[in-house]
Each structure stands twice: as C-alpha cells, then as structure tokens.
C-alpha positions, -999 to +999 in steps of 0.1 A: +010+845-784+016+882-785+043+900-765+016+917-744+001+883-734+035+869-725+042+899-703+008+895-686+015+858-680+049+865-665+033+891-642+007+866-630+034+840-624+055+866-605+025+875-583+018+839-577+053+832-565+053+863-543+022+850-526+039+816-521+069+835-505+045+853-482+029+820-472+063+806-465+070+835-441+038+827-422+047+790-421+081+799-407+065+823-381+040+796-371+066+769-367+088+792-346+058+801-324+050+764-319+086+753-314+082+728-343+116+722-358+104+699-385+079+724-398+106+751-396+130+731-417+102+723-442+092+759-444+127+772-450+131+746-478+098+758-492+110+794-491+143+785-508+124+766-535+101+796-542+131+819-545+147+794-570+116+794-591+112+832-590+147+840-602+141+831-639+108+851-638+126+882-625+154+878-650+128+882-678+122+918-667+158+928-675 
C-alpha cells in the first residue's frame, strides 16, 4: 500500500471517530434531557472509548 493510500485511510478513520464523538455528545445531551442516568453513564463511557481509539490516529499525524 502506498503512503498516499495509508494517509487517506487514516483520514477516513479519523473522520469516522470524529462522527462517533459527535454522536456521543448527542447521546449525552439526550440522556441529560430525559434524566436517564444509565444512558448518561453509558454515553460517557462511549465518549471515553472513542477518545481512546482516536489518540493513536492523531499521533500518526505528528
């Protein structure tokens, strides 16, 4: 695989994880609006997991 293809794949992965983080934000907002503590906890864990997965992708841009 060429370097250009690898960079493109990393960019797609990064955008995918960014969209997951946006979704996590909406899940958190919805659970706060509905006073649903279980969904809030699950959404926060989901957000943390997304951040953990995005860290290695961002470090590839250094």
